[in-house]
C-alpha positions as CSV (number, residue, x, y, z in Angstrom):
1,X,31.3,27.3,-83.6
2,X,33.3,24.8,-85.6
3,X,33.5,21.1,-85.0
4,X,36.4,19.2,-83.5
5,X,38.9,17.5,-85.7
6,X,38.1,14.1,-84.4
7,X,35.3,12.4,-82.4
8,X,36.5,11.6,-78.9
9,X,36.1,8.5,-76.9
10,X,37.0,7.7,-73.3
11,X,35.2,4.4,-73.0
12,X,37.1,1.4,-71.6
13,X,37.8,-0.8,-74.7
14,X,38.7,-3.7,-72.5
15,X,35.2,-3.9,-70.9
16,X,33.2,-7.0,-71.9
17,X,30.0,-6.0,-73.4
18,X,27.3,-7.3,-75.7
19,X,27.6,-6.6,-79.4
20,X,26.4,-3.1,-80.3
21,X,23.1,-2.5,-82.1
22,X,24.8,0.3,-83.9
23,X,25.6,3.9,-83.2
24,X,23.0,6.6,-82.5
25,X,23.9,10.3,-83.1
26,X,22.1,12.6,-80.6
27,X,22.0,16.3,-81.5
28,X,21.6,18.6,-78.6
29,X,22.7,16.1,-76.1
30,X,23.2,18.2,-73.0
31,X,19.6,18.9,-72.0
32,X,17.9,16.8,-69.4
33,X,15.5,15.2,-71.9
34,X,18.5,14.4,-74.2
35,X,20.4,12.7,-71.4
36,X,17.4,10.5,-70.6
37,X,17.1,9.6,-74.3
38,X,20.8,8.9,-74.6
39,X,20.7,6.6,-71.5
40,X,17.6,4.8,-72.9
41,X,19.4,4.0,-76.2
42,X,22.5,2.9,-74.3
43,X,20.3,0.6,-72.2
44,X,18.9,-0.8,-75.5
45,X,22.4,-1.7,-76.7
46,X,23.4,1.2,-78.8
47,X,26.7,3.1,-78.9
48,X,26.4,6.9,-78.9
49,X,27.8,10.1,-80.4
50,X,26.7,13.0,-78.3
51,X,26.8,16.3,-80.1
52,X,26.2,19.8,-78.8
53,X,27.7,23.3,-78.3
54,X,29.5,22.7,-74.9
55,X,32.4,20.2,-75.1
56,X,32.9,20.1,-71.3
57,X,29.3,19.4,-70.6
58,X,29.1,16.8,-73.3
59,X,32.1,15.0,-71.7
60,X,30.3,15.0,-68.3
61,X,27.2,13.5,-69.9
62,X,29.3,10.9,-71.7
63,X,31.2,10.0,-68.6
64,X,28.0,9.4,-66.7
65,X,26.6,7.1,-69.3
66,X,29.9,5.2,-69.6
67,X,29.8,4.6,-65.8
68,X,26.1,3.4,-65.9
69,X,26.4,1.3,-69.1
70,X,29.2,-0.5,-71.0
71,X,28.6,1.6,-74.1
72,X,31.0,3.4,-76.4
73,X,30.1,7.0,-76.0
74,X,31.9,9.7,-78.0
75,X,31.4,13.5,-78.2
76,X,31.4,16.0,-81.0
77,X,30.9,19.8,-81.0
78,X,27.8,20.9,-83.0
79,X,26.0,24.2,-83.3
80,X,22.5,24.0,-84.7
81,X,22.5,27.6,-85.7
82,X,25.7,27.4,-87.7
83,X,24.2,25.7,-90.8
84,X,27.3,26.3,-92.9
85,X,29.1,23.9,-90.7
86,X,26.6,21.1,-90.9
87,X,27.8,19.4,-94.1
88,X,31.3,19.1,-92.7
89,X,30.0,18.0,-89.3
90,X,28.0,15.2,-90.9
91,X,30.9,14.1,-93.1
92,X,33.1,13.8,-90.0
93,X,30.6,11.7,-88.1
94,X,30.1,9.4,-91.1
95,X,33.8,9.1,-91.6
96,X,34.0,7.8,-88.1
97,X,30.8,5.7,-87.9
98,X,30.1,4.7,-91.5
99,X,27.4,2.1,-91.8
100,X,27.5,1.6,-88.0
101,X,25.3,4.8,-87.8
102,X,21.9,3.3,-87.0
103,X,20.0,6.5,-86.4
104,X,20.0,10.2,-85.5
105,X,17.8,12.0,-82.9
106,X,17.3,15.7,-83.1
107,X,16.6,16.9,-79.6
108,X,17.9,20.5,-79.7
109,X,15.5,23.4,-79.6
110,X,14.8,26.8,-78.2
111,X,11.6,27.8,-76.5
112,X,12.6,31.4,-76.2
113,X,10.6,34.2,-74.7
114,X,7.2,34.3,-76.4
115,X,6.4,37.8,-75.2
116,X,9.7,39.2,-76.5
117,X,9.3,37.3,-79.8
118,X,6.0,39.1,-80.5
119,X,7.8,42.5,-81.0
120,X,11.5,41.6,-81.4
121,X,11.9,39.7,-84.6
122,X,15.6,39.1,-84.0
123,X,14.5,36.9,-81.2
124,X,11.7,35.3,-83.2
125,X,14.2,34.6,-86.0
126,X,16.5,32.9,-83.4
127,X,13.7,30.6,-82.3
128,X,12.8,29.8,-85.9
129,X,16.4,29.3,-87.0
130,X,17.2,26.8,-84.2
131,X,14.0,24.9,-84.1
132,X,13.3,24.7,-87.8
133,X,16.2,25.9,-90.0
134,X,18.9,24.2,-88.0
135,X,17.0,20.9,-87.7
136,X,16.1,20.8,-91.4
137,X,19.6,21.7,-92.4
138,X,21.4,18.9,-90.6
139,X,18.7,16.4,-91.4
140,X,19.0,17.2,-95.1
141,X,22.6,16.0,-95.0
142,X,21.9,13.0,-92.9
143,X,18.8,11.9,-94.9
144,X,20.9,11.5,-98.0
145,X,23.2,9.1,-96.2
146,X,20.4,7.0,-94.9
147,X,18.7,7.0,-98.3
148,X,21.8,5.6,-99.9
149,X,22.4,3.2,-97.1
150,X,18.9,1.8,-97.3
151,X,18.5,1.5,-93.5
152,X,18.4,3.5,-90.3
153,X,16.1,5.8,-88.4
154,X,15.6,9.5,-88.0
155,X,13.9,10.9,-84.9
156,X,12.8,14.5,-84.6
157,X,11.6,15.9,-81.3
158,X,8.9,18.4,-82.3
159,X,6.1,19.6,-80.0
160,X,2.4,19.6,-79.5
161,X,2.8,23.4,-79.9
162,X,3.2,22.8,-83.6
163,X,-0.3,21.2,-84.0
164,X,-2.2,24.5,-84.0
165,X,-1.1,28.1,-83.8
166,X,-1.9,29.6,-80.3
167,X,-1.5,33.1,-79.1
168,X,0.7,32.0,-76.2
169,X,3.6,30.6,-78.3
170,X,2.8,30.9,-82.0
171,X,6.5,31.7,-83.0
172,X,7.8,28.6,-81.3
173,X,4.8,26.6,-82.4
174,X,5.1,27.6,-86.1
175,X,8.8,26.5,-86.0
176,X,7.9,23.2,-84.5
177,X,4.9,22.8,-86.9
178,X,7.3,23.4,-89.8
179,X,9.6,20.7,-88.4
180,X,6.7,18.3,-88.1
181,X,5.9,18.8,-91.8
182,X,9.5,18.5,-92.8
183,X,9.7,15.2,-91.0
184,X,6.4,14.1,-92.6
185,X,7.9,14.8,-96.0
186,X,11.1,12.9,-95.2
187,X,9.0,10.0,-94.1
188,X,7.2,9.9,-97.4
189,X,10.5,10.2,-99.3
190,X,12.5,7.6,-97.3
191,X,9.9,5.0,-96.6
192,X,10.6,3.0,-99.8
193,X,14.3,3.0,-98.9
194,X,13.6,1.2,-95.6
195,X,14.4,4.3,-93.5
196,X,12.1,5.1,-90.5
197,X,11.3,8.7,-89.7
198,X,9.7,9.2,-86.3
199,X,8.1,12.5,-85.2
200,X,7.9,12.9,-81.4
201,X,5.4,15.4,-80.1
202,X,6.0,16.0,-76.3
203,X,3.6,17.9,-74.2
204,X,4.9,19.3,-71.0
205,X,8.2,17.7,-69.8
206,X,9.1,17.7,-66.1
207,X,12.6,19.2,-66.0
208,X,14.5,21.6,-63.9
209,X,13.6,24.4,-66.4
210,X,9.9,23.8,-66.2
211,X,9.7,23.1,-62.4
212,X,6.7,25.0,-61.0
213,X,5.8,26.3,-64.5
214,X,3.7,23.4,-65.8
215,X,0.9,21.3,-64.4
216,X,2.4,18.2,-62.8
217,X,-0.4,15.9,-64.0
218,X,0.2,16.8,-67.6
219,X,4.0,16.5,-67.5
220,X,6.1,13.5,-68.4
221,X,9.3,12.5,-66.7
222,X,12.3,12.7,-69.2
223,X,13.0,9.0,-68.5
224,X,9.5,8.1,-69.7
225,X,10.1,10.1,-72.9
226,X,13.4,8.3,-73.6
227,X,11.8,4.9,-73.1
228,X,8.9,5.8,-75.3
229,X,11.2,6.8,-78.2
230,X,13.2,3.6,-78.0
231,X,9.9,1.6,-78.0
232,X,8.6,3.6,-81.0
233,X,11.8,3.1,-82.9
234,X,11.6,-0.7,-82.3
235,X,8.0,-0.7,-83.5
236,X,8.8,1.5,-86.4
237,X,6.1,4.1,-85.5
238,X,5.6,7.3,-87.5
239,X,4.3,9.7,-84.9
240,X,4.0,9.6,-81.1
241,X,2.7,11.9,-78.5
242,X,4.4,11.9,-75.1
243,X,2.6,11.5,-72.7
244,X,0.1,9.5,-74.8
245,X,-2.9,11.5,-73.8
246,X,-1.7,14.6,-75.6
247,X,-2.8,13.0,-78.8
248,X,-6.4,13.4,-77.7
249,X,-5.9,16.8,-76.1
250,X,-4.5,18.1,-79.4
251,X,-7.2,16.2,-81.4
252,X,-9.9,18.3,-79.5
253,X,-7.9,21.5,-80.0
254,X,-7.5,20.9,-83.7
255,X,-11.2,20.2,-84.1
256,X,-12.3,23.5,-82.7
257,X,-13.8,25.7,-85.5
258,X,-11.7,28.8,-86.2
259,X,-14.5,31.1,-85.2
260,X,-14.5,29.5,-81.7
261,X,-10.7,28.9,-81.5
262,X,-9.8,32.5,-82.1
263,X,-11.8,33.5,-79.0
264,X,-9.9,31.1,-76.7
265,X,-7.0,32.1,-74.5
266,X,-4.6,29.1,-75.1
């Protein structure tokens, strides 16, 4: 799917509002967690560019945020799997935002069907392409911009599933693990240029898609995730787990010796 010719805006230009902290590009902006992240950054004083595959849904999300907050919210069509379109997409966004682009947040992802992915590589490839290839492709183009600008932040929403390969979701986990390493490399590359790279590792998130499927006590509300990311950007953190206790859960899982771990049913 190709991008639109221009970024669109329906915000009321006459509304009195505080000076913007800059513009944040949110990739994969129609999911429940992405909406919460977008609203959290709007609350923090940022303007937004919401990007995703479904223009109508993007406009609904944008309209909701405009009603709630006096932010300039624009939309742009973006397809994570169409890597050939990413360079042109980034050029279009930069032509509109320029140095006002304060940061980018990669929220898109595909959990997929882990059982099907074990025997159907076309589905496994789809999971890997969206979660890793798509993310690393678009961030490659954006990283060069931030490196030259000498400021800004990059946020990648990875997953605790990428911390250790588990039988239950190793295709998805390997893609997210690859994304975490990619972000770690970007952080090393861009630190001296003043660019923050934040890796976000959520555990279970309480959304409509996961209702009844995940333990409530281990799940985080999307609003909590959004606020945690804004806080981590302000504090220039490198890696966060959301909810926080997943850092210790995964620490224990990573410490298990392989001869023990391979006998578990995780």
